[in-house]
C-alpha positions as CSV (number, residue, x, y, z in Angstrom):
1,M,-62.4,-57.9,-75.8
2,K,-60.5,-57.3,-72.5
3,Y,-57.2,-58.8,-71.6
4,E,-55.3,-59.1,-68.3
5,I,-51.5,-58.8,-68.6
6,R,-49.1,-59.4,-65.8
7,M,-45.8,-57.6,-65.9
8,T,-43.0,-58.2,-63.6
9,Q,-40.9,-55.1,-62.9
10,M,-37.6,-55.4,-61.0
11,C,-35.1,-53.0,-59.5
12,R,-32.2,-53.7,-57.2
13,D,-31.3,-51.2,-54.5
14,Y,-27.9,-51.2,-52.9
15,Y,-27.7,-49.8,-49.4
16,R,-24.8,-49.0,-47.2
17,V,-25.4,-49.5,-43.4
18,E,-23.2,-49.2,-40.4
19,A,-23.6,-52.2,-38.1
20,D,-21.6,-54.6,-36.1
21,S,-22.7,-57.7,-38.0
22,P,-24.5,-58.7,-41.2
23,K,-27.6,-59.5,-39.2
24,E,-27.6,-56.2,-37.5
25,A,-27.2,-54.4,-40.9
26,E,-30.2,-56.4,-42.3
27,D,-32.4,-55.7,-39.2
28,K,-31.6,-52.0,-39.4
29,L,-32.5,-51.9,-43.1
30,W,-35.7,-53.8,-42.6
31,Q,-36.7,-51.6,-39.6
32,A,-36.1,-48.4,-41.7
33,L,-38.0,-49.7,-44.8
34,R,-41.0,-50.7,-42.6
35,S,-41.1,-47.4,-40.7
36,Y,-42.2,-45.5,-43.8
37,D,-40.2,-42.6,-42.4
38,K,-37.9,-41.5,-45.3
39,D,-35.7,-39.5,-42.8
40,A,-35.2,-42.7,-40.8
41,I,-34.1,-44.5,-43.8
42,Y,-31.5,-41.9,-44.8
43,K,-30.3,-41.0,-41.3
44,N,-28.2,-44.1,-40.8
45,I,-28.6,-45.9,-44.1
46,E,-27.3,-44.7,-47.5
47,L,-29.1,-45.7,-50.7
48,N,-25.9,-46.3,-52.7
49,D,-27.3,-47.3,-56.1
50,T,-30.4,-48.5,-57.9
51,I,-30.3,-50.7,-61.1
52,D,-33.5,-51.1,-63.1
53,S,-34.2,-54.1,-65.2
54,A,-36.3,-54.2,-68.3
55,P,-39.9,-55.3,-67.5
56,T,-41.0,-58.8,-68.5
57,L,-44.5,-59.6,-69.7
58,D,-45.4,-62.8,-67.8
59,Y,-48.6,-63.7,-69.4
60,T,-51.6,-62.3,-71.4
61,V,-55.0,-63.9,-70.9
62,Q,-58.4,-63.0,-72.3
63,L,-61.2,-61.9,-69.9
64,S,-64.8,-63.0,-69.9
65,P,-67.5,-60.2,-70.0
66,E,-67.6,-60.7,-66.3
67,G,-64.0,-59.9,-65.9
68,E,-62.8,-63.5,-65.1
69,P,-59.7,-65.0,-66.9
70,I,-60.5,-67.4,-69.6
71,L,-58.0,-70.3,-69.3
């Protein structure tokens, strides 16, 4: 038998950003993260800390032979 298991994994990243306002700081972070350019992220933004949480198993459901969840 096959089963589908959904797991939620979570980590919290803490960044330090130089900006003139909270909105500007958030905009700069989003822009850097969306650019996929790691140099851009770390040029003006410092990843200060990352805290990982233990994964949580959300559910386990049996799959039909066709691969569909059996609810």
